[in-house]
OpenMM code with the backbone's topology and positions (N, CA, C; nanometers):
from openmm import Vec3, app, unit

residues = "MET ALA LYS ASN TYR SER SER LYS ILE ASN LYS ILE ARG THR PHE ALA LEU SER LEU VAL PHE ILE GLY PHE ILE ILE MET TYR VAL GLY ILE TYR PHE LYS SER HIS PRO TRP VAL MET THR ILE PHE MET LEU LEU GLY PHE LEU ALA ILE ILE GLY SER THR VAL VAL TYR PHE TRP ILE GLY MET LEU SER THR LYS ALA VAL GLN VAL GLN CYS PRO ASN CYS GLY LYS VAL THR LYS VAL LEU GLY ARG VAL ASP MET CYS MET TYR CYS ASN GLU PRO LEU THR LEU ASP PRO GLU LEU GLU GLY GLU GLU PHE ASN GLU ASP TYR ASN LYS LYS ASN".split()
positions = [
    Vec3(-0.6661, 2.3441, -0.3634),
    Vec3(-0.5398, 2.2805, -0.3373),
    Vec3(-0.5479, 2.1362, -0.3872),
    Vec3(-0.4554, 2.0948, -0.4704),
    Vec3(-0.4564, 1.9608, -0.5283),
    Vec3(-0.3906, 1.8615, -0.4332),
    Vec3(-0.4581, 1.7477, -0.4155),
    Vec3(-0.4017, 1.6410, -0.3336),
    Vec3(-0.3191, 1.5495, -0.4218),
    Vec3(-0.2241, 1.4806, -0.3604),
    Vec3(-0.1434, 1.3844, -0.4330),
    Vec3(-0.2033, 1.2460, -0.4111),
    Vec3(-0.2732, 1.1943, -0.5109),
    Vec3(-0.3353, 1.0638, -0.5023),
    Vec3(-0.2474, 0.9619, -0.5730),
    Vec3(-0.2589, 0.8368, -0.5311),
    Vec3(-0.1927, 0.7287, -0.6028),
    Vec3(-0.2793, 0.6047, -0.5922),
    Vec3(-0.2445, 0.5045, -0.6676),
    Vec3(-0.3190, 0.3795, -0.6711),
    Vec3(-0.3212, 0.3151, -0.5328),
    Vec3(-0.4353, 0.2570, -0.4958),
    Vec3(-0.4461, 0.1927, -0.3649),
    Vec3(-0.3495, 0.0762, -0.3522),
    Vec3(-0.3349, -0.0005, -0.4587),
    Vec3(-0.2427, -0.1142, -0.4544),
    Vec3(-0.1004, -0.0652, -0.4316),
    Vec3(-0.0602, 0.0413, -0.4987),
    Vec3(0.0751, 0.0950, -0.4801),
    Vec3(0.0954, 0.1495, -0.3389),
    Vec3(-0.0075, 0.2111, -0.2814),
    Vec3(0.0038, 0.2618, -0.1446),
    Vec3(0.0287, 0.1483, -0.0464),
    Vec3(-0.0435, 0.0389, -0.0624),
    Vec3(-0.0292, -0.0731, 0.0305),
    Vec3(0.1059, -0.1412, 0.0111),
    Vec3(0.1501, -0.1527, -0.1133),
    Vec3(0.2830, -0.2108, -0.1382),
    Vec3(0.3931, -0.1236, -0.0789),
    Vec3(0.3783, 0.0067, -0.0876),
    Vec3(0.4765, 0.0981, -0.0285),
    Vec3(0.4801, 0.0824, 0.1228),
    Vec3(0.3623, 0.0674, 0.1840),
    Vec3(0.3560, 0.0450, 0.3292),
    Vec3(0.4278, -0.0842, 0.3662),
    Vec3(0.4056, -0.1912, 0.2895),
    Vec3(0.4702, -0.3191, 0.3183),
    Vec3(0.6219, -0.3081, 0.3048),
    Vec3(0.6675, -0.2380, 0.2025),
    Vec3(0.8116, -0.2201, 0.1851),
    Vec3(0.8712, -0.1395, 0.3004),
    Vec3(0.7980, -0.0380, 0.3452),
    Vec3(0.8478, 0.0415, 0.4572),
    Vec3(0.8546, -0.0418, 0.5852),
    Vec3(0.7642, -0.1382, 0.6012),
    Vec3(0.7707, -0.2261, 0.7182),
    Vec3(0.9000, -0.3073, 0.7199),
    Vec3(0.9468, -0.3489, 0.6034),
    Vec3(1.0734, -0.4232, 0.5963),
    Vec3(1.1870, -0.3358, 0.6471),
    Vec3(1.1954, -0.2136, 0.5964),
    Vec3(1.3042, -0.1250, 0.6371),
    Vec3(1.2925, -0.0856, 0.7837),
    Vec3(1.1717, -0.0616, 0.8306),
    Vec3(1.1518, -0.0294, 0.9728),
    Vec3(1.1985, -0.1466, 1.0599),
    Vec3(1.1660, -0.2687, 1.0159),
    Vec3(1.2104, -0.3872, 1.0898),
    Vec3(1.3612, -0.3954, 1.0979),
    Vec3(1.4297, -0.3693, 0.9851),
    Vec3(1.5761, -0.3719, 0.9870),
    Vec3(1.6329, -0.2635, 1.0777),
    Vec3(1.5735, -0.1473, 1.0754),
    Vec3(1.6220, -0.0375, 1.1603),
    Vec3(1.6042, -0.0730, 1.3074),
    Vec3(1.4885, -0.1288, 1.3423),
    Vec3(1.4646, -0.1696, 1.4818),
    Vec3(1.5680, -0.2729, 1.5243),
    Vec3(1.5965, -0.3701, 1.4370),
    Vec3(1.6968, -0.4720, 1.4700),
    Vec3(1.8358, -0.4105, 1.4836),
    Vec3(1.8647, -0.3150, 1.3985),
    Vec3(1.9948, -0.2491, 1.4031),
    Vec3(2.0117, -0.1730, 1.5354),
    Vec3(1.9045, -0.1090, 1.5818),
    Vec3(1.9097, -0.0389, 1.7105),
    Vec3(1.9394, -0.1383, 1.8225),
    Vec3(1.8875, -0.2603, 1.8096),
    Vec3(1.9121, -0.3625, 1.9106),
    Vec3(2.0582, -0.3972, 1.9261),
    Vec3(2.1370, -0.3795, 1.8210),
    Vec3(2.2803, -0.4114, 1.8285),
    Vec3(2.3500, -0.3207, 1.9291),
    Vec3(2.3003, -0.2007, 1.9488),
    Vec3(2.3626, -0.1077, 2.0431),
    Vec3(2.3433, -0.1507, 2.1887),
    Vec3(2.2603, -0.2505, 2.2119),
    Vec3(2.2350, -0.2973, 2.3477),
    Vec3(2.2957, -0.4358, 2.3700),
    Vec3(2.4153, -0.4593, 2.3147),
    Vec3(2.4812, -0.5891, 2.3298),
    Vec3(2.5070, -0.6225, 2.4770),
    Vec3(2.5322, -0.5220, 2.5552),
    Vec3(2.5611, -0.5461, 2.6973),
    Vec3(2.4349, -0.5807, 2.7759),
    Vec3(2.3185, -0.5591, 2.7202),
    Vec3(2.1909, -0.5924, 2.7845),
    Vec3(2.1170, -0.6919, 2.6941),
    Vec3(2.1415, -0.8203, 2.7118),
    Vec3(2.0856, -0.9205, 2.6190),
    Vec3(1.9328, -0.9175, 2.6093),
    Vec3(1.8641, -0.8879, 2.7167),
    Vec3(1.7172, -0.8873, 2.7120),
    Vec3(1.6651, -0.7727, 2.6259),
    Vec3(1.7258, -0.6569, 2.6406),
    Vec3(1.6844, -0.5419, 2.5605),
    Vec3(1.7136, -0.5676, 2.4127),
    Vec3(1.8323, -0.6230, 2.3865),
    Vec3(1.8691, -0.6546, 2.2490),
    Vec3(1.7717, -0.7572, 2.1892),
    Vec3(1.7359, -0.8578, 2.2671),
    Vec3(1.6424, -0.9600, 2.2201),
    Vec3(1.5063, -0.9005, 2.1892),
    Vec3(1.4609, -0.8078, 2.2715),
    Vec3(1.3312, -0.7432, 2.2475),
    Vec3(1.3331, -0.6653, 2.1164),
    Vec3(1.4410, -0.5888, 2.0944),
    Vec3(1.4524, -0.5145, 1.9684),
    Vec3(1.4580, -0.6084, 1.8485),
    Vec3(1.5318, -0.7173, 1.8622),
    Vec3(1.5410, -0.8134, 1.7515),
    Vec3(1.4043, -0.8754, 1.7221),
    Vec3(1.3302, -0.9092, 1.8254),
    Vec3(1.1976, -0.9681, 1.8059),
    Vec3(1.0993, -0.8674, 1.7457),
    Vec3(1.1050, -0.7423, 1.7916),
    Vec3(1.0171, -0.6397, 1.7343),
    Vec3(1.0484, -0.6168, 1.5862),
    Vec3(1.1756, -0.6134, 1.5523),
    Vec3(1.2144, -0.5987, 1.4116),
    Vec3(1.1693, -0.7171, 1.3288),
    Vec3(1.1846, -0.8372, 1.3853),
    Vec3(1.1405, -0.9578, 1.3165),
    Vec3(0.9895, -0.9557, 1.2949),
    Vec3(0.9138, -0.9101, 1.3952),
    Vec3(0.7682, -0.9010, 1.3812),
    Vec3(0.7283, -0.8003, 1.2734),
    Vec3(0.8023, -0.6907, 1.2614),
    Vec3(0.7739, -0.5925, 1.1558),
    Vec3(0.7964, -0.6547, 1.0176),
    Vec3(0.9019, -0.7345, 1.0052),
    Vec3(0.9299, -0.7993, 0.8770),
    Vec3(0.8246, -0.9058, 0.8469),
    Vec3(0.7825, -0.9808, 0.9468),
    Vec3(0.6748, -1.0788, 0.9283),
    Vec3(0.5446, -1.0057, 0.8915),
    Vec3(0.5187, -0.8923, 0.9562),
    Vec3(0.4013, -0.8116, 0.9222),
    Vec3(0.4049, -0.7678, 0.7772),
    Vec3(0.5223, -0.7328, 0.7283),
    Vec3(0.5372, -0.6951, 0.5882),
    Vec3(0.5009, -0.8121, 0.4970),
    Vec3(0.5445, -0.9312, 0.5339),
    Vec3(0.5121, -1.0494, 0.4545),
    Vec3(0.3617, -1.0720, 0.4493),
    Vec3(0.2953, -1.0543, 0.5623),
    Vec3(0.1497, -1.0711, 0.5679),
    Vec3(0.0804, -0.9667, 0.4808),
    Vec3(0.1261, -0.8424, 0.4857),
    Vec3(0.0660, -0.7351, 0.4046),
    Vec3(0.0887, -0.7623, 0.2560),
    Vec3(0.2102, -0.8063, 0.2185),
    Vec3(0.2366, -0.8398, 0.0780),
    Vec3(0.1458, -0.9537, 0.0316),
    Vec3(0.1275, -1.0558, 0.1150),
    Vec3(0.0393, -1.1668, 0.0794),
    Vec3(-0.1043, -1.1167, 0.0626),
    Vec3(-0.1505, -1.0338, 0.1576),
    Vec3(-0.2871, -0.9814, 0.1531),
    Vec3(-0.3113, -0.8979, 0.0273),
    Vec3(-0.2189, -0.8081, -0.0057),
    Vec3(-0.2394, -0.7239, -0.1237),
    Vec3(-0.2267, -0.8066, -0.2509),
    Vec3(-0.1481, -0.9130, -0.2471),
    Vec3(-0.1407, -1.0026, -0.3619),
    Vec3(-0.2740, -1.0716, -0.3868),
    Vec3(-0.3369, -1.1178, -0.2797),
    Vec3(-0.4681, -1.1814, -0.2932),
    Vec3(-0.5741, -1.0794, -0.3367),
    Vec3(-0.5664, -0.9603, -0.2803),
    Vec3(-0.6605, -0.8548, -0.3164),
    Vec3(-0.6407, -0.8119, -0.4623),
    Vec3(-0.5170, -0.8110, -0.5051),
    Vec3(-0.4855, -0.7692, -0.6413),
    Vec3(-0.5425, -0.8666, -0.7445),
    Vec3(-0.5537, -0.9934, -0.7085),
    Vec3(-0.6093, -1.0904, -0.8036),
    Vec3(-0.7587, -1.0688, -0.8246),
    Vec3(-0.8253, -1.0062, -0.7273),
    Vec3(-0.9688, -0.9803, -0.7376),
    Vec3(-0.9997, -0.8434, -0.7991),
    Vec3(-0.8987, -0.7608, -0.8174),
    Vec3(-0.9201, -0.6263, -0.8719),
    Vec3(-0.9596, -0.6346, -1.0191),
    Vec3(-1.0397, -0.5397, -1.0612),
    Vec3(-1.0853, -0.5330, -1.1998),
    Vec3(-0.9754, -0.4685, -1.2840),
    Vec3(-0.9399, -0.5342, -1.3936),
    Vec3(-0.8402, -0.4781, -1.4843),
    Vec3(-0.9100, -0.3949, -1.5917),
    Vec3(-0.8593, -0.2732, -1.6092),
    Vec3(-0.9133, -0.1834, -1.7117),
    Vec3(-0.7975, -0.1213, -1.7892),
    Vec3(-0.8286, -0.0735, -1.9083),
    Vec3(-0.7279, -0.0014, -1.9864),
    Vec3(-0.7447, 0.1468, -1.9582),
    Vec3(-0.6365, 0.2096, -1.9163),
    Vec3(-0.6397, 0.3519, -1.8840),
    Vec3(-0.6648, 0.4323, -2.0112),
    Vec3(-0.7617, 0.5237, -2.0081),
    Vec3(-0.7882, 0.6048, -2.1271),
    Vec3(-0.6786, 0.7070, -2.1556),
    Vec3(-0.5966, 0.7382, -2.0558),
    Vec3(-0.4922, 0.8391, -2.0732),
    Vec3(-0.3641, 0.7787, -2.1311),
    Vec3(-0.3104, 0.6735, -2.0657),
    Vec3(-0.1825, 0.6177, -2.1094),
    Vec3(-0.1983, 0.4890, -2.1898),
    Vec3(-0.3165, 0.4274, -2.1861),
    Vec3(-0.3415, 0.3072, -2.2642),
    Vec3(-0.2921, 0.1786, -2.2017),
    Vec3(-0.2311, 0.1855, -2.0823),
    Vec3(-0.1809, 0.0647, -2.0162),
    Vec3(-0.2920, 0.0004, -1.9346),
    Vec3(-0.2810, -0.1306, -1.9158),
    Vec3(-0.3782, -0.2037, -1.8345),
    Vec3(-0.3433, -0.1824, -1.6880),
    Vec3(-0.4403, -0.1406, -1.6097),
    Vec3(-0.4211, -0.1142, -1.4669),
    Vec3(-0.5347, -0.1785, -1.3897),
    Vec3(-0.5219, -0.1830, -1.2581),
    Vec3(-0.6227, -0.2460, -1.1737),
    Vec3(-0.6967, -0.1408, -1.0933),
    Vec3(-0.8279, -0.1612, -1.0772),
    Vec3(-0.9127, -0.0680, -1.0034),
    Vec3(-0.9694, -0.1398, -0.8826),
    Vec3(-0.9477, -0.0837, -0.7646),
    Vec3(-1.0063, -0.1337, -0.6402),
    Vec3(-1.1101, -0.0330, -0.5929),
    Vec3(-1.2299, -0.0779, -0.5646),
    Vec3(-1.3341, 0.0109, -0.5142),
    Vec3(-1.4052, 0.0846, -0.6267),
    Vec3(-1.4811, 0.1874, -0.5883),
    Vec3(-1.5565, 0.2665, -0.6876),
    Vec3(-1.4664, 0.3596, -0.7665),
    Vec3(-1.3646, 0.4165, -0.7015),
    Vec3(-1.2702, 0.5058, -0.7692),
    Vec3(-1.1283, 0.4654, -0.7325),
    Vec3(-1.0375, 0.4842, -0.8264),
    Vec3(-0.8969, 0.4544, -0.8034),
    Vec3(-0.8161, 0.5354, -0.9040),
    Vec3(-0.6858, 0.5274, -0.8935),
    Vec3(-0.5972, 0.5973, -0.9856),
    Vec3(-0.5237, 0.4953, -1.0715),
    Vec3(-0.4857, 0.5361, -1.1922),
    Vec3(-0.4028, 0.4520, -1.2779),
    Vec3(-0.2678, 0.4341, -1.2094),
    Vec3(-0.2154, 0.3119, -1.2112),
    Vec3(-0.0862, 0.2841, -1.1467),
    Vec3(0.0297, 0.3537, -1.2170),
    Vec3(0.0101, 0.3917, -1.3408),
    Vec3(0.1203, 0.4431, -1.4207),
    Vec3(0.1180, 0.5955, -1.4374),
    Vec3(-0.0013, 0.6512, -1.4644),
    Vec3(-0.0064, 0.7953, -1.4944),
    Vec3(-0.0935, 0.8736, -1.3954),
    Vec3(-0.1483, 0.8070, -1.2938),
    Vec3(-0.2328, 0.8697, -1.1901),
    Vec3(-0.3592, 0.9345, -1.2465),
    Vec3(-0.4122, 0.8787, -1.3541),
    Vec3(-0.5397, 0.9243, -1.4099),
    Vec3(-0.6521, 0.8722, -1.3206),
    Vec3(-0.7461, 0.9573, -1.2789),
    Vec3(-0.8598, 0.9088, -1.1994),
    Vec3(-0.9449, 0.8121, -1.2811),
    Vec3(-0.9806, 0.6996, -1.2204),
    Vec3(-1.0602, 0.5978, -1.2883),
    Vec3(-1.1800, 0.5609, -1.2022),
    Vec3(-1.2912, 0.5260, -1.2667),
    Vec3(-1.4087, 0.4770, -1.1958),
    Vec3(-1.4816, 0.3772, -1.2838),
    Vec3(-1.5476, 0.2824, -1.2198),
    Vec3(-1.6322, 0.1868, -1.2906),
    Vec3(-1.7792, 0.2191, -1.2695),
    Vec3(-1.8067, 0.3193, -1.1863),
    Vec3(-1.9431, 0.3585, -1.1527),
    Vec3(-1.9894, 0.4669, -1.2503),
    Vec3(-2.0907, 0.4379, -1.3322),
    Vec3(-2.1364, 0.5385, -1.4298),
    Vec3(-2.1882, 0.6666, -1.3644),
    Vec3(-2.2346, 0.6582, -1.2397),
    Vec3(-2.2854, 0.7775, -1.1703),
    Vec3(-2.1734, 0.8756, -1.1371),
    Vec3(-2.0496, 0.8272, -1.1288),
    Vec3(-1.9373, 0.9127, -1.0896),
    Vec3(-1.8591, 0.9679, -1.2085),
    Vec3(-1.8933, 0.9268, -1.3293),
    Vec3(-1.8218, 0.9771, -1.4467),
    Vec3(-1.8429, 1.1271, -1.4593),
    Vec3(-1.7347, 1.1984, -1.4793),
    Vec3(-1.7404, 1.3437, -1.4918),
    Vec3(-1.7293, 1.4162, -1.3585),
    Vec3(-1.7435, 1.3434, -1.2470),
    Vec3(-1.7299, 1.4045, -1.1146),
    Vec3(-1.5817, 1.4234, -1.0822),
    Vec3(-1.5523, 1.5195, -0.9944),
    Vec3(-1.4152, 1.5395, -0.9508),
    Vec3(-1.3729, 1.4224, -0.8640),
    Vec3(-1.2483, 1.3770, -0.8804),
    Vec3(-1.1991, 1.2603, -0.8071),
    Vec3(-1.1964, 1.2876, -0.6576),
    Vec3(-1.2478, 1.1918, -0.5810),
    Vec3(-1.2455, 1.2012, -0.4358),
    Vec3(-1.2428, 1.0592, -0.3806),
    Vec3(-1.1428, 1.0288, -0.2979),
    Vec3(-1.1305, 0.8951, -0.2406),
    Vec3(-1.2455, 0.8622, -0.1461),
    Vec3(-1.3189, 0.9623, -0.1014),
    Vec3(-1.4313, 0.9388, -0.0109),
    Vec3(-1.5437, 0.8584, -0.0767),
    Vec3(-1.5443, 0.8512, -0.2106),
    Vec3(-1.6466, 0.7725, -0.2799),
    Vec3(-1.6346, 0.6240, -0.2455),
    Vec3(-1.5179, 0.5800, -0.1995),
    Vec3(-1.4978, 0.4399, -0.1649),
    Vec3(-1.5480, 0.4064, -0.0247),
    Vec3(-1.5743, 0.5070, 0.0572),
    Vec3(-1.6184, 0.4835, 0.1942),
    Vec3(-1.7683, 0.4551, 0.1967),
    Vec3(-1.8045, 0.3599, 0.2827),
    Vec3(-1.9459, 0.3292, 0.2988),
    Vec3(-2.0100, 0.4327, 0.3901),
    Vec3(-2.1293, 0.4770, 0.3558),
    Vec3(-2.1968, 0.5810, 0.4348),
    Vec3(-2.2532, 0.5242, 0.5618),
] * unit.nanometer
topology = app.Topology()
chain = topology.addChain("A")
for resn in residues:
    res = topology.addResidue(resn, chain)
    for name in ("N", "CA", "C"):
        topology.addAtom(name, app.Element.getBySymbol(name[0]), res)
C-alpha cells in the first residue's frame, strides 16, 4: 500500500495555514454567544491564540527553511530543500536523500527518527 508523502516544509506550512482558519472559525463561533460576554470573550481569545500560534509556526519554519540544504531534484530539475536524512521534492514528490547509505533504499520517513 503506497503512502502519500510530501515535503516536511510543506506539511508544516499547511499546519500553520490551518491554524489561521481554525482560529477564525473559533472566533466566529464566539459570535453566537453575544448574550454571554464571558463565553464570547473566551472564544475570541482562543481564536486569537490559534492565529498567534500560526504566526509562531510560520516564523519557526521560516528559520528552519533557511538552514535546509538546497538540492536540484533529479526528476523535475527544480531546486528544492531537504530537511533531515530523507525528504520529498516540494514540486514532484520525488524521494530525496543526502545520505549515501540510503541511496537505492525504499523511501521511509522513519529514517529521520533517532534510534
